[in-house]
PyMOL commands that place a pseudoatom at each C-alpha (Angstrom):
pseudoatom trace, name=CA, resn=MET, resi=1, chain=A, elem=C, hetatm=0, pos=[121.607, -67.535, -143.847]
pseudoatom trace, name=CA, resn=LYS, resi=2, chain=A, elem=C, hetatm=0, pos=[121.334, -65.450, -147.007]
pseudoatom trace, name=CA, resn=ILE, resi=3, chain=A, elem=C, hetatm=0, pos=[121.082, -67.019, -150.452]
pseudoatom trace, name=CA, resn=ALA, resi=4, chain=A, elem=C, hetatm=0, pos=[121.269, -65.117, -153.730]
pseudoatom trace, name=CA, resn=ILE, resi=5, chain=A, elem=C, hetatm=0, pos=[119.267, -66.889, -156.425]
pseudoatom trace, name=CA, resn=ILE, resi=6, chain=A, elem=C, hetatm=0, pos=[120.314, -65.880, -159.926]
pseudoatom trace, name=CA, resn=VAL, resi=7, chain=A, elem=C, hetatm=0, pos=[117.956, -66.442, -162.848]
pseudoatom trace, name=CA, resn=GLY, resi=8, chain=A, elem=C, hetatm=0, pos=[117.597, -65.024, -166.313]
pseudoatom trace, name=CA, resn=ALA, resi=9, chain=A, elem=C, hetatm=0, pos=[115.899, -67.507, -168.642]
pseudoatom trace, name=CA, resn=ARG, resi=10, chain=A, elem=C, hetatm=0, pos=[112.635, -69.462, -168.837]
pseudoatom trace, name=CA, resn=PRO, resi=11, chain=A, elem=C, hetatm=0, pos=[113.838, -72.852, -167.570]
pseudoatom trace, name=CA, resn=GLN, resi=12, chain=A, elem=C, hetatm=0, pos=[115.423, -71.171, -164.563]
pseudoatom trace, name=CA, resn=PHE, resi=13, chain=A, elem=C, hetatm=0, pos=[112.165, -69.493, -163.531]
pseudoatom trace, name=CA, resn=ILE, resi=14, chain=A, elem=C, hetatm=0, pos=[110.429, -72.869, -163.329]
pseudoatom trace, name=CA, resn=LYS, resi=15, chain=A, elem=C, hetatm=0, pos=[113.230, -74.456, -161.292]
pseudoatom trace, name=CA, resn=MET, resi=16, chain=A, elem=C, hetatm=0, pos=[113.466, -71.400, -159.069]
pseudoatom trace, name=CA, resn=ALA, resi=17, chain=A, elem=C, hetatm=0, pos=[109.755, -71.730, -158.257]
pseudoatom trace, name=CA, resn=VAL, resi=18, chain=A, elem=C, hetatm=0, pos=[110.354, -75.114, -156.623]
pseudoatom trace, name=CA, resn=ILE, resi=19, chain=A, elem=C, hetatm=0, pos=[113.272, -73.785, -154.566]
pseudoatom trace, name=CA, resn=HIS, resi=20, chain=A, elem=C, hetatm=0, pos=[111.344, -70.658, -153.553]
pseudoatom trace, name=CA, resn=ARG, resi=21, chain=A, elem=C, hetatm=0, pos=[108.405, -72.713, -152.282]
pseudoatom trace, name=CA, resn=ALA, resi=22, chain=A, elem=C, hetatm=0, pos=[110.728, -75.068, -150.393]
pseudoatom trace, name=CA, resn=LEU, resi=23, chain=A, elem=C, hetatm=0, pos=[112.431, -72.090, -148.735]
pseudoatom trace, name=CA, resn=GLN, resi=24, chain=A, elem=C, hetatm=0, pos=[109.053, -70.605, -147.801]
pseudoatom trace, name=CA, resn=LYS, resi=25, chain=A, elem=C, hetatm=0, pos=[108.035, -73.882, -146.173]
pseudoatom trace, name=CA, resn=TYR, resi=26, chain=A, elem=C, hetatm=0, pos=[111.368, -74.178, -144.368]
pseudoatom trace, name=CA, resn=ASN, resi=27, chain=A, elem=C, hetatm=0, pos=[111.059, -70.619, -143.042]
pseudoatom trace, name=CA, resn=GLU, resi=28, chain=A, elem=C, hetatm=0, pos=[107.502, -71.248, -141.812]
pseudoatom trace, name=CA, resn=GLU, resi=29, chain=A, elem=C, hetatm=0, pos=[108.752, -74.238, -139.823]
pseudoatom trace, name=CA, resn=ASN, resi=30, chain=A, elem=C, hetatm=0, pos=[112.054, -72.691, -138.663]
pseudoatom trace, name=CA, resn=HIS, resi=31, chain=A, elem=C, hetatm=0, pos=[111.290, -69.189, -137.472]
pseudoatom trace, name=CA, resn=SER, resi=32, chain=A, elem=C, hetatm=0, pos=[114.486, -68.916, -135.455]
pseudoatom trace, name=CA, resn=LYS, resi=33, chain=A, elem=C, hetatm=0, pos=[116.804, -69.782, -138.380]
pseudoatom trace, name=CA, resn=PRO, resi=34, chain=A, elem=C, hetatm=0, pos=[115.245, -68.358, -141.541]
pseudoatom trace, name=CA, resn=ILE, resi=35, chain=A, elem=C, hetatm=0, pos=[116.914, -68.516, -144.925]
pseudoatom trace, name=CA, resn=ARG, resi=36, chain=A, elem=C, hetatm=0, pos=[116.633, -65.161, -146.642]
pseudoatom trace, name=CA, resn=GLU, resi=37, chain=A, elem=C, hetatm=0, pos=[116.608, -65.230, -150.406]
pseudoatom trace, name=CA, resn=THR, resi=38, chain=A, elem=C, hetatm=0, pos=[117.509, -62.427, -152.752]
pseudoatom trace, name=CA, resn=LEU, resi=39, chain=A, elem=C, hetatm=0, pos=[116.191, -63.072, -156.242]
pseudoatom trace, name=CA, resn=ILE, resi=40, chain=A, elem=C, hetatm=0, pos=[118.332, -61.527, -158.971]
pseudoatom trace, name=CA, resn=HIS, resi=41, chain=A, elem=C, hetatm=0, pos=[117.005, -61.528, -162.553]
pseudoatom trace, name=CA, resn=THR, resi=42, chain=A, elem=C, hetatm=0, pos=[119.718, -60.824, -165.117]
pseudoatom trace, name=CA, resn=GLY, resi=43, chain=A, elem=C, hetatm=0, pos=[117.259, -59.930, -167.876]
pseudoatom trace, name=CA, resn=GLN, resi=44, chain=A, elem=C, hetatm=0, pos=[118.557, -62.533, -170.336]
pseudoatom trace, name=CA, resn=HIS, resi=45, chain=A, elem=C, hetatm=0, pos=[114.930, -63.347, -171.200]
pseudoatom trace, name=CA, resn=TYR, resi=46, chain=A, elem=C, hetatm=0, pos=[113.127, -60.084, -170.703]
pseudoatom trace, name=CA, resn=ASP, resi=47, chain=A, elem=C, hetatm=0, pos=[109.800, -59.780, -172.524]
pseudoatom trace, name=CA, resn=TYR, resi=48, chain=A, elem=C, hetatm=0, pos=[106.436, -60.796, -171.086]
pseudoatom trace, name=CA, resn=GLY, resi=49, chain=A, elem=C, hetatm=0, pos=[106.188, -64.145, -172.885]
pseudoatom trace, name=CA, resn=MET, resi=50, chain=A, elem=C, hetatm=0, pos=[109.732, -65.163, -172.033]
pseudoatom trace, name=CA, resn=SER, resi=51, chain=A, elem=C, hetatm=0, pos=[109.848, -63.903, -168.450]
pseudoatom trace, name=CA, resn=GLN, resi=52, chain=A, elem=C, hetatm=0, pos=[106.996, -62.144, -166.675]
pseudoatom trace, name=CA, resn=VAL, resi=53, chain=A, elem=C, hetatm=0, pos=[104.347, -64.685, -167.659]
pseudoatom trace, name=CA, resn=PHE, resi=54, chain=A, elem=C, hetatm=0, pos=[106.181, -67.305, -165.572]
pseudoatom trace, name=CA, resn=PHE, resi=55, chain=A, elem=C, hetatm=0, pos=[106.247, -65.065, -162.510]
pseudoatom trace, name=CA, resn=ASP, resi=56, chain=A, elem=C, hetatm=0, pos=[102.537, -64.315, -162.981]
pseudoatom trace, name=CA, resn=ASP, resi=57, chain=A, elem=C, hetatm=0, pos=[101.376, -67.880, -163.700]
pseudoatom trace, name=CA, resn=MET, resi=58, chain=A, elem=C, hetatm=0, pos=[103.409, -69.487, -160.919]
pseudoatom trace, name=CA, resn=VAL, resi=59, chain=A, elem=C, hetatm=0, pos=[102.626, -66.679, -158.451]
pseudoatom trace, name=CA, resn=LEU, resi=60, chain=A, elem=C, hetatm=0, pos=[106.288, -65.953, -157.826]
pseudoatom trace, name=CA, resn=PRO, resi=61, chain=A, elem=C, hetatm=0, pos=[107.619, -62.866, -156.114]
pseudoatom trace, name=CA, resn=GLU, resi=62, chain=A, elem=C, hetatm=0, pos=[108.988, -60.151, -158.317]
pseudoatom trace, name=CA, resn=PRO, resi=63, chain=A, elem=C, hetatm=0, pos=[112.785, -60.205, -158.432]
pseudoatom trace, name=CA, resn=ASP, resi=64, chain=A, elem=C, hetatm=0, pos=[114.448, -58.166, -155.724]
pseudoatom trace, name=CA, resn=ILE, resi=65, chain=A, elem=C, hetatm=0, pos=[116.931, -56.983, -158.342]
pseudoatom trace, name=CA, resn=ASN, resi=66, chain=A, elem=C, hetatm=0, pos=[116.440, -56.837, -162.114]
pseudoatom trace, name=CA, resn=LEU, resi=67, chain=A, elem=C, hetatm=0, pos=[119.622, -56.130, -164.051]
pseudoatom trace, name=CA, resn=ASN, resi=68, chain=A, elem=C, hetatm=0, pos=[117.808, -55.726, -167.413]
pseudoatom trace, name=CA, resn=ILE, resi=69, chain=A, elem=C, hetatm=0, pos=[120.792, -56.990, -169.393]
pseudoatom trace, name=CA, resn=HIS, resi=70, chain=A, elem=C, hetatm=0, pos=[120.136, -58.366, -172.852]
pseudoatom trace, name=CA, resn=SER, resi=71, chain=A, elem=C, hetatm=0, pos=[122.233, -58.399, -175.990]
pseudoatom trace, name=CA, resn=SER, resi=72, chain=A, elem=C, hetatm=0, pos=[122.581, -60.455, -179.127]
pseudoatom trace, name=CA, resn=PHE, resi=73, chain=A, elem=C, hetatm=0, pos=[126.328, -60.783, -178.477]
pseudoatom trace, name=CA, resn=GLN, resi=74, chain=A, elem=C, hetatm=0, pos=[127.252, -63.600, -176.070]
pseudoatom trace, name=CA, resn=GLY, resi=75, chain=A, elem=C, hetatm=0, pos=[130.410, -61.978, -174.701]
pseudoatom trace, name=CA, resn=GLU, resi=76, chain=A, elem=C, hetatm=0, pos=[128.879, -58.550, -174.279]
pseudoatom trace, name=CA, resn=MET, resi=77, chain=A, elem=C, hetatm=0, pos=[125.900, -59.989, -172.409]
pseudoatom trace, name=CA, resn=THR, resi=78, chain=A, elem=C, hetatm=0, pos=[127.966, -62.240, -170.165]
pseudoatom trace, name=CA, resn=GLY, resi=79, chain=A, elem=C, hetatm=0, pos=[130.501, -59.508, -169.379]
pseudoatom trace, name=CA, resn=ALA, resi=80, chain=A, elem=C, hetatm=0, pos=[127.802, -56.998, -168.459]
pseudoatom trace, name=CA, resn=MET, resi=81, chain=A, elem=C, hetatm=0, pos=[126.137, -59.603, -166.249]
pseudoatom trace, name=CA, resn=ILE, resi=82, chain=A, elem=C, hetatm=0, pos=[129.379, -60.400, -164.409]
pseudoatom trace, name=CA, resn=THR, resi=83, chain=A, elem=C, hetatm=0, pos=[130.013, -56.707, -163.729]
pseudoatom trace, name=CA, resn=SER, resi=84, chain=A, elem=C, hetatm=0, pos=[126.485, -56.048, -162.462]
pseudoatom trace, name=CA, resn=LEU, resi=85, chain=A, elem=C, hetatm=0, pos=[126.263, -59.271, -160.473]
pseudoatom trace, name=CA, resn=GLU, resi=86, chain=A, elem=C, hetatm=0, pos=[129.569, -58.567, -158.747]
pseudoatom trace, name=CA, resn=LYS, resi=87, chain=A, elem=C, hetatm=0, pos=[128.214, -55.204, -157.557]
pseudoatom trace, name=CA, resn=GLU, resi=88, chain=A, elem=C, hetatm=0, pos=[124.981, -56.785, -156.303]
pseudoatom trace, name=CA, resn=LEU, resi=89, chain=A, elem=C, hetatm=0, pos=[126.764, -59.649, -154.550]
pseudoatom trace, name=CA, resn=LEU, resi=90, chain=A, elem=C, hetatm=0, pos=[129.115, -57.198, -152.831]
pseudoatom trace, name=CA, resn=ALA, resi=91, chain=A, elem=C, hetatm=0, pos=[126.137, -55.104, -151.715]
pseudoatom trace, name=CA, resn=ASN, resi=92, chain=A, elem=C, hetatm=0, pos=[124.066, -58.079, -150.501]
pseudoatom trace, name=CA, resn=ARG, resi=93, chain=A, elem=C, hetatm=0, pos=[126.839, -60.354, -149.155]
pseudoatom trace, name=CA, resn=PRO, resi=94, chain=A, elem=C, hetatm=0, pos=[125.031, -63.703, -149.513]
pseudoatom trace, name=CA, resn=ASP, resi=95, chain=A, elem=C, hetatm=0, pos=[126.364, -66.836, -147.836]
pseudoatom trace, name=CA, resn=CYS, resi=96, chain=A, elem=C, hetatm=0, pos=[125.743, -68.816, -151.020]
pseudoatom trace, name=CA, resn=VAL, resi=97, chain=A, elem=C, hetatm=0, pos=[124.799, -68.217, -154.651]
pseudoatom trace, name=CA, resn=LEU, resi=98, chain=A, elem=C, hetatm=0, pos=[122.305, -70.603, -156.233]
pseudoatom trace, name=CA, resn=ILE, resi=99, chain=A, elem=C, hetatm=0, pos=[122.392, -70.999, -160.018]
pseudoatom trace, name=CA, resn=PHE, resi=100, chain=A, elem=C, hetatm=0, pos=[120.526, -73.230, -162.456]
pseudoatom trace, name=CA, resn=GLY, resi=101, chain=A, elem=C, hetatm=0, pos=[121.325, -74.861, -165.770]
pseudoatom trace, name=CA, resn=ASP, resi=102, chain=A, elem=C, hetatm=0, pos=[123.636, -73.664, -168.509]
pseudoatom trace, name=CA, resn=THR, resi=103, chain=A, elem=C, hetatm=0, pos=[122.699, -70.172, -169.649]
pseudoatom trace, name=CA, resn=ASN, resi=104, chain=A, elem=C, hetatm=0, pos=[124.842, -67.052, -169.816]
pseudoatom trace, name=CA, resn=SER, resi=105, chain=A, elem=C, hetatm=0, pos=[123.144, -65.998, -166.566]
pseudoatom trace, name=CA, resn=THR, resi=106, chain=A, elem=C, hetatm=0, pos=[124.390, -69.227, -164.984]
pseudoatom trace, name=CA, resn=LEU, resi=107, chain=A, elem=C, hetatm=0, pos=[127.957, -68.655, -166.137]
pseudoatom trace, name=CA, resn=ALA, resi=108, chain=A, elem=C, hetatm=0, pos=[127.968, -64.991, -165.117]
pseudoatom trace, name=CA, resn=GLY, resi=109, chain=A, elem=C, hetatm=0, pos=[126.560, -65.792, -161.680]
pseudoatom trace, name=CA, resn=ALA, resi=110, chain=A, elem=C, hetatm=0, pos=[129.124, -68.515, -161.101]
pseudoatom trace, name=CA, resn=LEU, resi=111, chain=A, elem=C, hetatm=0, pos=[132.072, -66.372, -162.208]
pseudoatom trace, name=CA, resn=ALA, resi=112, chain=A, elem=C, hetatm=0, pos=[130.995, -63.352, -160.159]
pseudoatom trace, name=CA, resn=ALA, resi=113, chain=A, elem=C, hetatm=0, pos=[130.503, -65.490, -157.040]
pseudoatom trace, name=CA, resn=ALA, resi=114, chain=A, elem=C, hetatm=0, pos=[133.743, -67.429, -157.512]
pseudoatom trace, name=CA, resn=LYS, resi=115, chain=A, elem=C, hetatm=0, pos=[135.813, -64.252, -157.797]
pseudoatom trace, name=CA, resn=LEU, resi=116, chain=A, elem=C, hetatm=0, pos=[134.242, -63.004, -154.556]
pseudoatom trace, name=CA, resn=HIS, resi=117, chain=A, elem=C, hetatm=0, pos=[134.820, -66.360, -152.819]
pseudoatom trace, name=CA, resn=ILE, resi=118, chain=A, elem=C, hetatm=0, pos=[131.096, -66.922, -152.284]
pseudoatom trace, name=CA, resn=PRO, resi=119, chain=A, elem=C, hetatm=0, pos=[130.126, -70.619, -152.333]
pseudoatom trace, name=CA, resn=ILE, resi=120, chain=A, elem=C, hetatm=0, pos=[128.207, -71.661, -155.454]
pseudoatom trace, name=CA, resn=ALA, resi=121, chain=A, elem=C, hetatm=0, pos=[125.420, -74.239, -155.597]
pseudoatom trace, name=CA, resn=HIS, resi=122, chain=A, elem=C, hetatm=0, pos=[124.682, -75.435, -159.148]
pseudoatom trace, name=CA, resn=ILE, resi=123, chain=A, elem=C, hetatm=0, pos=[121.368, -77.135, -159.901]
pseudoatom trace, name=CA, resn=GLU, resi=124, chain=A, elem=C, hetatm=0, pos=[121.629, -79.443, -162.970]
pseudoatom trace, name=CA, resn=SER, resi=125, chain=A, elem=C, hetatm=0, pos=[125.318, -80.203, -162.670]
pseudoatom trace, name=CA, resn=GLY, resi=126, chain=A, elem=C, hetatm=0, pos=[127.005, -82.829, -164.795]
pseudoatom trace, name=CA, resn=LEU, resi=127, chain=A, elem=C, hetatm=0, pos=[124.748, -82.602, -167.828]
pseudoatom trace, name=CA, resn=ARG, resi=128, chain=A, elem=C, hetatm=0, pos=[126.653, -82.816, -171.103]
pseudoatom trace, name=CA, resn=SER, resi=129, chain=A, elem=C, hetatm=0, pos=[125.862, -82.662, -174.821]
pseudoatom trace, name=CA, resn=PHE, resi=130, chain=A, elem=C, hetatm=0, pos=[129.523, -83.295, -175.760]
pseudoatom trace, name=CA, resn=ASN, resi=131, chain=A, elem=C, hetatm=0, pos=[129.203, -80.572, -178.402]
pseudoatom trace, name=CA, resn=LYS, resi=132, chain=A, elem=C, hetatm=0, pos=[131.629, -77.790, -177.541]
pseudoatom trace, name=CA, resn=LYS, resi=133, chain=A, elem=C, hetatm=0, pos=[130.306, -75.729, -180.458]
pseudoatom trace, name=CA, resn=MET, resi=134, chain=A, elem=C, hetatm=0, pos=[127.254, -75.012, -178.297]
pseudoatom trace, name=CA, resn=PRO, resi=135, chain=A, elem=C, hetatm=0, pos=[127.738, -72.065, -175.920]
pseudoatom trace, name=CA, resn=GLU, resi=136, chain=A, elem=C, hetatm=0, pos=[125.671, -73.893, -173.292]
pseudoatom trace, name=CA, resn=GLU, resi=137, chain=A, elem=C, hetatm=0, pos=[128.145, -76.786, -173.255]
pseudoatom trace, name=CA, resn=ILE, resi=138, chain=A, elem=C, hetatm=0, pos=[131.026, -74.429, -172.488]
pseudoatom trace, name=CA, resn=ASN, resi=139, chain=A, elem=C, hetatm=0, pos=[128.896, -72.840, -169.751]
pseudoatom trace, name=CA, resn=ARG, resi=140, chain=A, elem=C, hetatm=0, pos=[128.128, -76.271, -168.227]
pseudoatom trace, name=CA, resn=ILE, resi=141, chain=A, elem=C, hetatm=0, pos=[131.762, -77.345, -168.097]
pseudoatom trace, name=CA, resn=VAL, resi=142, chain=A, elem=C, hetatm=0, pos=[133.065, -74.084, -166.630]
pseudoatom trace, name=CA, resn=VAL, resi=143, chain=A, elem=C, hetatm=0, pos=[130.273, -73.762, -164.068]
pseudoatom trace, name=CA, resn=ASP, resi=144, chain=A, elem=C, hetatm=0, pos=[130.700, -77.336, -162.854]
pseudoatom trace, name=CA, resn=CYS, resi=145, chain=A, elem=C, hetatm=0, pos=[134.442, -76.737, -162.403]
pseudoatom trace, name=CA, resn=ILE, resi=146, chain=A, elem=C, hetatm=0, pos=[134.011, -73.687, -160.176]
pseudoatom trace, name=CA, resn=SER, resi=147, chain=A, elem=C, hetatm=0, pos=[130.890, -74.669, -158.211]
pseudoatom trace, name=CA, resn=ASP, resi=148, chain=A, elem=C, hetatm=0, pos=[131.155, -75.813, -154.607]
pseudoatom trace, name=CA, resn=PHE, resi=149, chain=A, elem=C, hetatm=0, pos=[127.904, -77.792, -154.428]
pseudoatom trace, name=CA, resn=LEU, resi=150, chain=A, elem=C, hetatm=0, pos=[126.835, -79.858, -157.432]
pseudoatom trace, name=CA, resn=PHE, resi=151, chain=A, elem=C, hetatm=0, pos=[123.241, -81.074, -157.681]
pseudoatom trace, name=CA, resn=CYS, resi=152, chain=A, elem=C, hetatm=0, pos=[122.896, -83.670, -160.444]
pseudoatom trace, name=CA, resn=PRO, resi=153, chain=A, elem=C, hetatm=0, pos=[119.502, -84.600, -161.884]
pseudoatom trace, name=CA, resn=TYR, resi=154, chain=A, elem=C, hetatm=0, pos=[120.590, -88.047, -163.116]
pseudoatom trace, name=CA, resn=GLN, resi=155, chain=A, elem=C, hetatm=0, pos=[123.056, -90.768, -162.214]
pseudoatom trace, name=CA, resn=ASN, resi=156, chain=A, elem=C, hetatm=0, pos=[124.892, -90.377, -165.537]
pseudoatom trace, name=CA, resn=ALA, resi=157, chain=A, elem=C, hetatm=0, pos=[125.334, -86.655, -164.799]
pseudoatom trace, name=CA, resn=GLN, resi=158, chain=A, elem=C, hetatm=0, pos=[126.989, -87.597, -161.531]
pseudoatom trace, name=CA, resn=SER, resi=159, chain=A, elem=C, hetatm=0, pos=[129.237, -89.994, -163.429]
pseudoatom trace, name=CA, resn=GLN, resi=160, chain=A, elem=C, hetatm=0, pos=[130.315, -87.157, -165.759]
pseudoatom trace, name=CA, resn=LEU, resi=161, chain=A, elem=C, hetatm=0, pos=[131.524, -85.145, -162.791]
pseudoatom trace, name=CA, resn=LYS, resi=162, chain=A, elem=C, hetatm=0, pos=[133.689, -88.001, -161.560]
pseudoatom trace, name=CA, resn=LYS, resi=163, chain=A, elem=C, hetatm=0, pos=[135.667, -88.038, -164.822]
for i in range(1, 163): cmd.bond("trace and resi %d" % i, "trace and resi %d" % (i + 1))
show_as sticks, trace
zoom trace
């Protein structure tokens, strides 16, 4: 099985570390059925203090692919990410795309995967601020609607998805 893990911002690096270590352990115990991960960094957070320090401190592997996309315009950033992610997903053909949270990287990863009919697993599904003026809230709602596997951190998040 091949999983593409898409990250781009600080909170995602921390969550990805847990998944990466779990996959390493699984692969050590299941040599005949390994799960291969491709780590794709969109570049949403790109300087040392916002990105690389987390990879260094948590002893994480360098991303397999770094898109280096950053912009102060939400639409421009998200559009560029979707375009680049689509190319990478077509080239790598993962069985599943794993995304975290509510960033532009999350939205772009979900949209690119959905359009290619690749199953999407969303970590932190169902969280809501109920403030649609926040870009992250729009991202949360859209991503939850198009994801195939929803992993909720809290019972009330699960309740939100049932509505």
